[in-house]
Steps between C-alpha positions, in 0.01 A plus 500: 500500500644423157418167337827378345498228234764352271480381143727455203324752274270781612271613218318831530187496285244229426449596137580276202877554533526432873268199505649337191853545638399339831350210302810439286730529802287249691527258206878519555469450877556864602258636758370856500262736673271717286334807650256752357318796653178406318245240604455180303156618391639831371771325301262249345216740416691796354422446131794552267566423137695194405664422168750224568789427267550140399813476719304623803230238443763227467664600830167510688391168354820297510598611853160407642423860595169505311287212376237736352704727276465269197144384574336824618725731298429569134776470242516780243704457185483861386377855552337754272658838434225736388550842337355708217176301524666163426611203707834320446559167674846421636512120482735394781475128428589539133774757558684359803324175592394627843195648667387673818239414762224724626500421873449789745770568757267457798424146378875427490523631856214277617684201356835597653356572845308171507807307383732660753265463797435135412878445507531659846648832388549755779287766331413799717219732391444835667869534589670822391874511433639817652873476436777272376824491700838331465498517122877452469515213752427130452197528736278785377184573702149617422336710771122481470174566684194275503136611484481524879803730516743236626863519387648214298866448410579252223862387497593355160789401278350702215223760460295548185299815434196398296287766664377699202550853379499644854774261607653521846789279392591740219636755748736235641632419152512838325521733800163656415142376472481681165852435372475414132443601139148636457260611228136605535260513206250781428205261474338218693249217441138528605411135560159339531359157574173431324245220499501415130609223265843534332519762226788317329674162532839666566623829646456811287757780530341798328654832397251765389481881481313477833790320666580143599263222602563141609225241472572200719307213658453345843243225441200410287294759689748762631727718287781747578544809285729803519480848357781758481429786740649788697682374813286734713168370367238425766380147407149592613479812284371316190162339453478144365375637169794737476743216573352273235490781243868573568597133474300447180664808344849385605472158335412678176262265320504188722163460675531430871244293689375719784378414848471642853827646634567383857857619561702798382845634588787711366842336450794741483800428278860507615828329424756437773824304543684504834858628498612172661343155522743349749695619801671252728239239584190693398354484147205668326262324262167576334342843543749582777768492228306631200161603366386525139195642322240224455488539119767234445353250752841466666444575871440158657703320234804712576460416870499128416818543294666664804389209717643236265842667513501573874378150587801345326735753663364435850519124458867532403569736791311318775554138395848517346650818652552630144430871455583531131140478372390752760772743393387460139130538584468881463658520154312196371168627632556854371556380144145366487358788706624763255381298200158485664513870580572576136223274371247644746602857409485417129151348517382790717638776278383328179142451618418803716431854383708746703313807628730732303517289183521701176364396162853390412519285814168337420586419138846373597336271756269354235805448280667308782196277547489423128874424503436237769190328362617501135839346581544137601813603691306772681220262593753239612680744728171594666400134535840399639503775762132468596511121550829529691870451438662176625539496878863514609575242767265233364 
């Protein structure tokens, strides 16, 4: 037996993009069903970084999606670029009058899930989308399977693929689950969580002869730090002492406060943009549409920018029978996506030491860093891009 249900918008993926879109649509009176193959516990306990642009915070706050982002999140008005044994602060507030918030993604997800369930959202955990049919019709369908193996068919007026980098919806839009522009990087981040007080009041992005390091925070007692590494590194191959020695060397003169390490992982780097974002009545947003290296802190923020645009387009389509905003959605979204791809690539290439880097490459890189920190225009560009460009559609 197949369980058949109807809704206006079927959203595959209960990540930030899918949940925020369902929330904004509901505010406009448009019902949706959100499904995700993961359990609620898995979604809420998978710890991920979270640097939120000011526009992202405003959307979460003003729409009622999160009442904790401003109270539990921590505003940062700058970062430190560190190289050649010296630190250089990029003062966001002074340069562009904006800031960012340190608020981990899993905390955003807790807020969104609680908000949507309290509002009666049809949110289905443990349900796997298998296929999207009827893409070119006005009633596309999502064929799915629940945790017990029962078939589900969701009949909708529109389908949104917000189902991450292994998107099922992508195949319906681009013709291939891997259809897109792709770049992989020859290094990764070895990340740790440690029980220690903060080593700095703001994030430190450090370039040293030993490679890149990022010093971040989680709370007054837990810190997140990253170290450039080989993508094939076994995260358990280093002792705690070796990890701390490598981190201390990579921040080149800034003393880190050490503590017990209780989590470690390796995060691979890749850039991806799908060949198409829209086909018929199926659209891609978030990681289903694009991924970026984490160096520019653009991942979740780019997903929110997609949502802002698509929300307006779907309201026009479903409430006014006006498809013009939907037709314009791919080009508008791609303008920001490629700006974010460039910024993420630029930050990554400027701060990491490539495995085959020559002496020329290394000295040129230091020249680039000095060009940025010694120029008000260079610092302003970094601040403008890092804190986020204005959100189209607001």
